[in-house]
C-alpha positions as CSV (number, residue, x, y, z in Angstrom):
1,M,-14.7,-111.1,-112.1
2,S,-12.8,-114.3,-111.7
3,F,-12.0,-115.7,-108.3
4,V,-8.2,-115.2,-108.7
5,K,-8.7,-111.6,-110.0
6,R,-10.8,-110.8,-106.9
7,F,-8.2,-112.3,-104.7
8,Q,-5.5,-110.3,-106.4
9,N,-7.5,-107.1,-105.9
10,A,-8.0,-107.9,-102.2
11,L,-4.4,-108.7,-101.7
12,E,-3.1,-105.5,-103.4
13,S,-5.6,-103.4,-101.4
14,L,-4.2,-104.8,-98.1
15,H,-0.4,-104.7,-98.4
16,S,2.6,-103.9,-100.6
17,L,5.3,-106.4,-100.2
18,P,8.9,-105.0,-99.7
19,E,11.6,-106.0,-102.1
20,D,13.2,-109.5,-101.2
21,A,10.3,-110.3,-98.9
22,S,7.8,-113.2,-99.2
23,Y,4.1,-113.8,-98.6
24,V,4.0,-116.5,-96.0
25,V,0.9,-118.7,-96.1
26,A,-0.1,-120.4,-93.0
27,Y,-0.9,-123.7,-94.6
28,S,-2.9,-126.3,-92.7
29,G,-3.6,-128.6,-95.6
30,G,-7.3,-127.8,-95.5
31,V,-9.2,-126.4,-98.4
32,D,-9.1,-122.7,-97.3
33,S,-5.3,-122.6,-97.0
34,H,-4.8,-124.7,-100.0
35,V,-6.8,-122.2,-102.1
36,L,-5.0,-119.4,-100.5
37,L,-1.6,-120.9,-101.5
38,Y,-2.9,-121.9,-104.9
39,C,-4.0,-118.4,-105.8
40,C,-0.6,-116.9,-104.7
41,K,1.1,-119.3,-107.1
42,Q,-1.4,-118.4,-109.9
43,L,-0.3,-114.8,-109.6
44,N,3.4,-115.8,-109.5
45,L,3.9,-114.1,-106.1
46,P,7.0,-114.6,-104.0
47,V,5.4,-117.1,-101.5
48,R,6.4,-119.8,-99.1
49,A,4.2,-122.0,-96.8
50,V,4.5,-122.8,-93.2
51,H,2.7,-125.7,-91.6
52,V,2.3,-125.9,-87.8
53,H,2.3,-129.4,-86.4
54,H,0.2,-129.3,-83.2
55,G,0.6,-132.9,-82.3
56,L,-3.0,-133.0,-81.2
57,Q,-4.3,-135.6,-83.8
58,S,-3.1,-139.1,-84.5
59,V,-2.9,-138.3,-88.3
60,A,-0.9,-135.1,-87.8
61,D,2.2,-136.8,-89.4
62,D,0.2,-137.7,-92.4
63,W,-0.9,-134.1,-92.8
64,V,2.7,-133.0,-93.0
65,K,3.3,-135.5,-95.8
66,H,0.2,-134.2,-97.6
67,C,1.4,-130.6,-97.3
68,Q,4.9,-131.4,-98.5
69,A,3.4,-133.1,-101.5
70,V,1.2,-130.2,-102.4
71,C,4.0,-127.7,-101.9
72,D,6.4,-129.9,-104.1
73,A,3.7,-129.9,-106.8
74,L,3.4,-126.1,-106.6
75,N,7.2,-125.7,-106.4
76,T,6.7,-123.9,-103.1
77,P,9.1,-124.0,-100.1
78,L,7.5,-125.4,-96.9
79,D,8.6,-125.1,-93.3
80,V,7.1,-127.5,-90.8
81,I,7.1,-126.3,-87.2
82,Y,6.5,-128.7,-84.4
83,V,4.8,-127.3,-81.3
84,D,3.3,-128.4,-78.0
85,A,-0.4,-127.2,-78.3
86,R,-1.7,-128.8,-75.1
87,A,-3.9,-126.4,-73.1
88,V,-2.9,-125.3,-69.6
89,Q,-5.3,-125.1,-66.7
90,G,-7.9,-122.5,-67.5
91,Q,-7.2,-122.3,-71.1
92,S,-9.5,-123.8,-73.8
93,P,-8.1,-126.1,-76.4
94,E,-8.9,-123.8,-79.2
95,E,-7.3,-120.9,-77.4
96,A,-4.1,-122.9,-76.8
97,A,-3.7,-124.1,-80.3
98,R,-4.3,-120.6,-81.7
99,S,-1.9,-119.1,-79.4
100,V,1.0,-121.4,-80.1
101,R,0.3,-121.4,-83.8
102,Y,0.6,-117.7,-84.1
103,E,3.7,-117.7,-82.0
104,A,5.3,-120.2,-84.2
105,L,4.3,-118.4,-87.4
106,L,5.6,-115.1,-86.0
107,R,8.9,-116.7,-85.2
108,N,9.2,-117.9,-88.8
109,L,8.8,-114.5,-90.4
110,T,11.9,-112.5,-91.6
111,N,12.9,-109.6,-93.6
112,G,9.5,-107.8,-94.1
113,D,7.5,-111.0,-94.8
114,C,3.8,-110.8,-94.7
115,L,1.8,-113.4,-93.0
116,I,-1.3,-114.6,-94.9
117,T,-4.1,-116.7,-93.3
118,A,-7.2,-118.1,-94.9
119,Q,-10.1,-116.9,-92.8
120,H,-13.2,-116.2,-94.9
121,L,-16.7,-114.7,-94.7
122,N,-18.2,-117.6,-92.8
123,D,-15.3,-117.6,-90.3
124,Q,-16.0,-113.9,-89.8
125,A,-19.7,-114.5,-89.0
126,E,-18.9,-117.3,-86.6
127,T,-16.3,-115.1,-84.9
128,L,-19.0,-112.4,-84.4
129,L,-21.5,-114.8,-82.9
130,L,-18.8,-116.3,-80.6
131,Q,-17.9,-112.8,-79.3
132,L,-21.5,-111.9,-78.9
133,F,-22.2,-114.9,-76.7
134,R,-19.1,-114.0,-74.7
135,T,-20.6,-110.5,-74.1
136,A,-17.7,-108.9,-75.9
137,G,-17.5,-105.1,-76.5
138,T,-16.9,-103.2,-79.6
139,A,-13.4,-104.6,-80.2
140,G,-14.6,-108.2,-79.8
141,L,-17.7,-107.6,-82.1
142,S,-15.3,-106.2,-84.7
143,A,-14.3,-109.9,-85.2
144,M,-11.2,-110.3,-87.5
145,P,-9.6,-107.3,-89.3
146,L,-8.5,-107.6,-92.9
147,S,-5.0,-106.4,-91.8
148,R,-3.2,-106.0,-88.5
149,R,0.2,-105.6,-87.1
150,I,1.7,-108.7,-85.4
151,G,4.9,-107.9,-83.8
152,D,7.2,-106.3,-86.4
153,Y,5.2,-107.8,-89.3
154,V,1.9,-107.4,-91.1
155,H,-0.9,-110.1,-91.1
156,I,-3.6,-110.1,-93.8
157,R,-6.8,-112.1,-94.6
158,P,-7.4,-111.6,-98.3
159,L,-10.2,-114.2,-98.4
160,L,-12.3,-112.4,-95.7
161,S,-14.9,-111.4,-98.3
162,F,-15.1,-114.8,-99.9
163,S,-17.7,-117.3,-98.6
164,R,-16.9,-121.0,-97.8
165,E,-19.1,-122.0,-100.7
166,E,-17.1,-120.0,-103.1
167,I,-13.9,-121.3,-101.8
168,V,-14.9,-125.0,-101.9
169,G,-16.4,-124.4,-105.5
170,F,-13.1,-122.9,-106.7
171,A,-11.1,-125.8,-105.2
172,Q,-13.3,-128.4,-106.9
173,A,-13.2,-126.6,-110.2
174,N,-9.4,-126.6,-110.1
175,D,-9.2,-130.3,-108.9
176,L,-7.5,-129.3,-105.7
177,R,-7.1,-132.0,-103.0
178,W,-7.2,-131.2,-99.4
179,I,-7.4,-132.8,-95.9
180,E,-10.3,-132.6,-93.5
181,D,-9.6,-132.2,-89.8
182,P,-12.0,-134.5,-87.9
183,S,-12.0,-132.2,-84.9
184,N,-14.1,-129.7,-87.1
185,D,-17.1,-132.0,-86.6
186,D,-16.8,-132.0,-82.8
187,V,-19.6,-129.8,-81.6
188,Q,-18.3,-129.7,-78.0
189,F,-16.1,-126.8,-79.4
190,D,-18.2,-123.6,-79.6
191,R,-17.1,-122.6,-83.1
192,N,-18.1,-125.9,-84.5
193,F,-21.4,-125.9,-82.6
194,I,-22.1,-122.5,-84.2
195,R,-21.0,-123.8,-87.6
196,K,-22.8,-127.1,-87.6
197,N,-26.0,-126.3,-85.6
198,L,-26.7,-122.6,-85.1
199,V,-25.8,-121.1,-88.5
200,P,-27.8,-123.6,-90.7
201,L,-30.8,-122.9,-88.5
202,L,-30.4,-119.1,-88.9
203,E,-30.1,-119.5,-92.6
204,T,-33.4,-121.2,-92.9
205,R,-35.0,-117.9,-91.6
206,W,-32.5,-115.4,-93.0
207,P,-30.7,-116.9,-96.0
208,E,-28.2,-113.9,-96.2
209,I,-27.3,-114.1,-92.5
210,I,-23.6,-114.7,-93.2
211,G,-23.1,-111.6,-95.2
212,Q,-25.3,-109.7,-92.8
213,L,-23.2,-110.7,-89.7
214,S,-20.1,-109.8,-91.7
215,T,-21.5,-106.4,-92.3
216,V,-22.2,-106.0,-88.6
217,A,-18.6,-106.8,-87.8
218,S,-17.5,-104.2,-90.3
219,L,-19.7,-101.5,-88.7
220,Q,-18.3,-102.4,-85.3
221,A,-14.8,-102.0,-86.7
222,N,-15.8,-98.6,-87.8
223,N,-17.1,-97.8,-84.4
224,L,-13.9,-99.2,-82.9
225,R,-11.8,-96.7,-84.9
226,V,-13.9,-93.8,-83.7
227,L,-13.5,-95.0,-80.1
228,E,-9.7,-95.4,-80.5
229,D,-9.4,-91.8,-82.1
230,M,-11.2,-90.5,-78.9
231,A,-9.1,-92.6,-76.7
232,A,-5.9,-91.3,-78.4
233,I,-7.0,-87.7,-77.5
234,D,-7.8,-88.6,-73.9
235,L,-4.6,-90.5,-73.5
236,A,-2.6,-87.5,-74.8
237,N,-4.2,-85.5,-72.0
238,A,-3.5,-87.9,-69.3
239,I,-0.1,-89.3,-70.2
240,R,2.8,-88.2,-67.8
241,T,6.5,-88.6,-67.5
242,S,7.8,-90.4,-64.4
243,E,9.7,-88.0,-62.2
244,Y,11.2,-90.7,-60.1
245,Q,14.3,-92.4,-61.5
246,S,14.8,-95.8,-60.0
247,K,18.2,-96.4,-58.5
248,M,17.7,-100.3,-58.3
249,R,15.7,-100.9,-61.5
250,V,13.7,-103.7,-60.1
251,Y,10.7,-102.5,-62.2
252,D,10.7,-100.6,-65.5
253,V,8.2,-97.8,-65.6
254,V,6.4,-98.6,-68.9
255,S,3.9,-95.7,-68.7
256,V,2.3,-93.3,-66.2
257,L,-1.1,-91.5,-66.4
258,S,-2.5,-88.7,-64.3
259,I,-5.3,-89.9,-62.1
260,M,-6.6,-86.3,-61.8
261,Q,-7.1,-86.2,-65.6
262,L,-8.6,-89.6,-65.8
263,K,-11.2,-88.6,-63.1
264,K,-12.4,-85.8,-65.5
265,L,-13.7,-88.4,-67.9
266,T,-17.0,-90.1,-67.9
267,S,-17.0,-93.8,-66.9
268,A,-17.4,-94.9,-70.6
269,R,-14.6,-92.7,-71.7
270,L,-12.4,-93.7,-68.8
271,L,-12.7,-97.4,-69.5
272,N,-12.2,-96.7,-73.2
273,V,-8.8,-94.9,-72.7
274,L,-7.7,-97.5,-70.2
275,R,-8.3,-100.2,-72.7
276,Y,-6.5,-98.4,-75.5
277,W,-3.6,-97.3,-73.1
278,I,-3.0,-101.0,-72.0
279,I,-3.2,-102.4,-75.5
280,K,-0.8,-99.8,-77.0
281,T,1.8,-100.0,-74.2
282,T,1.8,-103.8,-73.5
283,D,1.6,-104.8,-77.2
284,S,5.0,-103.0,-77.6
285,Q,6.4,-104.9,-74.6
286,G,5.3,-108.3,-76.1
287,A,2.0,-108.9,-74.3
288,K,-0.5,-111.0,-76.2
289,N,-3.7,-110.6,-74.2
290,S,-6.4,-107.7,-74.4
291,P,-7.6,-106.4,-71.1
292,T,-11.1,-107.6,-70.1
293,R,-13.8,-105.3,-69.0
294,K,-13.5,-106.9,-65.5
295,L,-9.9,-105.8,-65.4
296,L,-10.6,-102.2,-66.5
297,E,-13.3,-101.8,-63.9
298,E,-11.0,-103.2,-61.2
299,I,-8.3,-100.6,-62.2
300,D,-11.0,-97.9,-62.0
301,R,-12.3,-99.0,-58.6
302,A,-9.1,-100.1,-56.8
303,L,-6.6,-97.5,-58.2
304,I,-8.3,-94.6,-59.8
305,N,-11.3,-94.1,-57.4
306,S,-9.8,-95.7,-54.3
307,Q,-8.9,-94.2,-50.9
308,S,-5.7,-92.1,-51.1
309,D,-3.8,-94.4,-48.8
310,A,-4.9,-97.6,-50.7
311,N,-1.9,-99.3,-52.3
312,P,-3.2,-102.4,-54.2
313,V,-1.3,-104.2,-56.9
314,I,-3.1,-105.4,-60.0
315,V,-1.3,-108.0,-62.2
316,F,-2.0,-108.4,-65.9
317,A,0.0,-110.4,-68.5
318,G,3.3,-110.0,-66.7
319,F,2.7,-106.2,-65.9
320,E,1.6,-104.5,-62.7
321,F,-0.7,-101.5,-62.2
322,R,0.0,-99.3,-59.1
323,K,-0.9,-96.0,-57.8
324,Y,1.5,-93.4,-56.4
325,Q,1.0,-89.7,-55.7
326,D,-2.1,-89.3,-57.8
327,D,-0.5,-91.1,-60.8
328,L,-1.4,-94.5,-62.3
329,Y,1.8,-96.5,-63.1
330,L,2.2,-99.4,-65.5
331,L,5.2,-101.4,-64.5
332,K,7.2,-104.5,-65.7
333,Q,9.3,-106.5,-63.3
334,V,12.8,-106.8,-64.8
335,V,14.4,-109.1,-62.2
336,D,13.7,-112.7,-61.2
337,E,10.2,-113.2,-60.1
338,N,11.2,-114.8,-56.9
339,F,13.4,-111.9,-55.8
340,Q,11.2,-111.1,-52.9
341,D,12.4,-114.3,-51.1
342,E,16.0,-112.9,-51.0
343,L,15.0,-109.6,-49.4
344,S,14.6,-111.2,-45.9
345,K,18.1,-112.5,-46.0
346,E,21.5,-110.8,-44.9
347,V,24.7,-110.8,-47.0
348,D,28.1,-110.4,-45.4
349,W,30.4,-108.0,-47.4
350,N,34.0,-107.2,-47.5
351,A,33.6,-103.8,-49.0
352,V,37.0,-103.8,-50.6
353,L,35.5,-106.1,-53.2
354,P,32.4,-105.5,-55.3
355,L,29.3,-107.5,-54.3
356,T,26.9,-108.9,-56.9
357,L,23.2,-109.3,-56.0
358,P,21.9,-111.2,-59.0
359,F,18.3,-111.3,-57.7
360,L,18.2,-107.5,-58.0
361,N,20.3,-107.4,-61.1
362,I,22.9,-105.1,-59.5
363,K,26.5,-104.9,-58.3
364,L,27.6,-102.9,-55.3
365,K,30.9,-101.3,-55.1
366,V,32.7,-98.6,-53.1
367,V,33.4,-95.2,-54.7
368,K,34.9,-92.0,-53.5
369,A,32.3,-89.7,-51.9
370,T,31.8,-86.4,-53.5
371,G,30.3,-84.8,-50.4
372,K,29.7,-86.5,-47.1
373,G,30.5,-90.2,-47.0
374,L,31.4,-92.9,-44.7
375,K,34.7,-92.9,-42.6
376,Q,37.6,-94.6,-44.3
377,D,38.3,-97.1,-41.4
378,L,34.9,-98.7,-42.0
379,L,36.3,-100.4,-45.2
380,N,38.3,-102.7,-43.0
381,E,35.3,-103.7,-40.8
382,P,32.9,-106.7,-41.4
383,L,29.8,-105.1,-43.0
384,K,26.4,-106.5,-44.0
385,I,23.9,-105.8,-46.7
386,S,20.2,-106.2,-45.7
387,F,16.8,-104.8,-46.8
388,R,14.1,-102.9,-45.1
389,Q,11.9,-105.2,-42.9
390,G,9.9,-102.4,-41.2
391,G,10.5,-100.3,-38.1
392,E,14.1,-99.1,-39.0
393,K,15.3,-95.8,-37.6
394,F,18.0,-93.9,-39.3
395,H,19.9,-90.6,-38.8
396,P,21.2,-89.0,-42.0
397,A,24.3,-86.9,-41.9
398,E,22.3,-83.8,-43.1
399,R,19.6,-84.0,-40.4
400,Q,19.5,-83.1,-36.7
401,H,17.5,-86.0,-35.6
402,S,16.8,-89.6,-36.5
403,Q,13.6,-90.5,-38.3
404,S,11.9,-93.7,-39.4
405,L,13.3,-95.1,-42.6
406,K,9.8,-95.3,-44.0
407,K,9.3,-91.6,-43.5
408,L,12.6,-90.6,-45.0
409,L,11.8,-92.7,-48.2
410,Q,8.4,-91.1,-48.3
411,E,9.9,-87.6,-48.2
412,A,12.4,-88.7,-50.9
413,N,9.4,-89.6,-53.1
414,V,10.4,-93.3,-53.5
415,P,7.5,-95.3,-54.7
416,P,6.3,-98.0,-52.3
417,W,7.4,-100.9,-54.7
418,E,11.0,-99.6,-54.7
419,R,11.5,-99.1,-50.9
420,D,12.0,-102.6,-50.0
421,T,14.6,-103.2,-52.7
422,I,17.1,-100.5,-51.6
423,P,20.2,-102.1,-50.1
424,L,20.9,-101.2,-46.5
425,L,24.5,-101.2,-45.1
426,Y,25.0,-102.4,-41.6
427,F,28.0,-102.3,-39.2
428,N,27.7,-104.1,-35.8
429,D,23.9,-104.3,-36.4
430,E,23.7,-100.5,-36.8
431,L,22.3,-99.0,-40.0
432,I,25.2,-96.8,-41.4
433,A,24.0,-96.2,-45.0
434,V,21.0,-96.3,-47.3
435,V,22.6,-97.1,-50.7
436,G,22.0,-94.4,-53.2
437,F,20.5,-92.0,-50.6
438,W,22.2,-91.2,-47.2
439,V,25.0,-92.1,-44.8
440,C,24.6,-92.2,-41.1
441,K,25.7,-89.0,-39.2
442,K,27.6,-91.0,-36.6
443,Y,29.8,-92.5,-39.1
444,A,30.0,-89.7,-41.7
445,A,33.2,-88.0,-42.8
446,N,34.0,-85.0,-45.2
447,E,37.5,-86.2,-46.3
448,N,38.7,-89.5,-47.6
449,A,35.2,-90.6,-47.4
450,W,33.3,-93.2,-49.4
451,V,29.9,-94.4,-50.4
452,V,28.3,-97.4,-51.9
453,D,27.3,-97.2,-55.6
454,A,24.7,-99.6,-57.1
455,E,25.5,-100.5,-60.7
456,T,23.1,-102.3,-63.0
457,L,24.4,-105.6,-64.3
């Protein structure tokens, strides 16, 4: 079977392109992506190319010219995207470049487009070895899938069953011209070290090692599917609906699990369902990172199997894990990250006018009370809005005695992460209302009364 026919079979088995959509080739100018683009044109597919200019090489501008010339010769549209691929602290150069590249490619997709990248059999083997040396689990050892969802789109790798030798041979036979990235020879990068030094050594002992490693990755992918099927069952038994409806909406409740149900699982199944849960829920919220085993074990130790009064916060990719009343919460902060700084301040308020608190994304306004509310004459007094600092006492209109505000909020089943964000209304340094909950008995009225309503901006 010809190379192009094999490519066509692989492509058709992976994805059916919607009408008016295109295959979008991630075109670096190297031999692999050139062959990928060339095969698409040989099959008269609706295709366009995208070149990501990382700005990391002095010859990067020359690569753009080369890619444009090739696409002009193939009568193929080319988009060039300029990105800043410099690594931040704690990030490897390869990781930084890969991350910004896929972000740029994803932003370029429209109308049901399908992203195609040119990873091949040797890349798969190298990825498996990289993951093995990083002590990866089943998901990591599955290496690269033939097809995956990336945001709202599909990403496929139709060359994954082709060896590097086959691809180069096809390029040479068809007189294709490509560029070589000099950084591919730098063995300070782990993948290059594996490609240049380790794989050739392994091949002297096991000539079929590339194919064998790819088979191992495929077997691990099968194992991963079994684990995910089991995790889906365990997740269905543990998932809960949050009973608390936030009045301030500082955090969105993304998902909630029953700790009691989680504790029924073996350690291995517990970590498995946590991983599956986190990936499924955070991916839909735009997260890009998979949870590490260290993170999963920390959630198990600090939240699931911790003391009942423990209240730690575990942060991951812009999300927070917290425990409350035997439930495990996955939260996402929806206000400015520095909102805590504002909670120590007092705000003067003329209650006749609405008061906007942008750091909490809310607006306070006076509304007519449907039950007990505050006396009408308080509207003409200078009032203040503050937030819980600890030690506050309060006497709700419905109660015989005053209690600590902390105790009242606990009884109202307000989660700890919400308690400090509830606006408190003061008159003459006296707490007269807890917005959204109670008014003070001393200042309460049954007629012509008012309360403060918090409205999300």
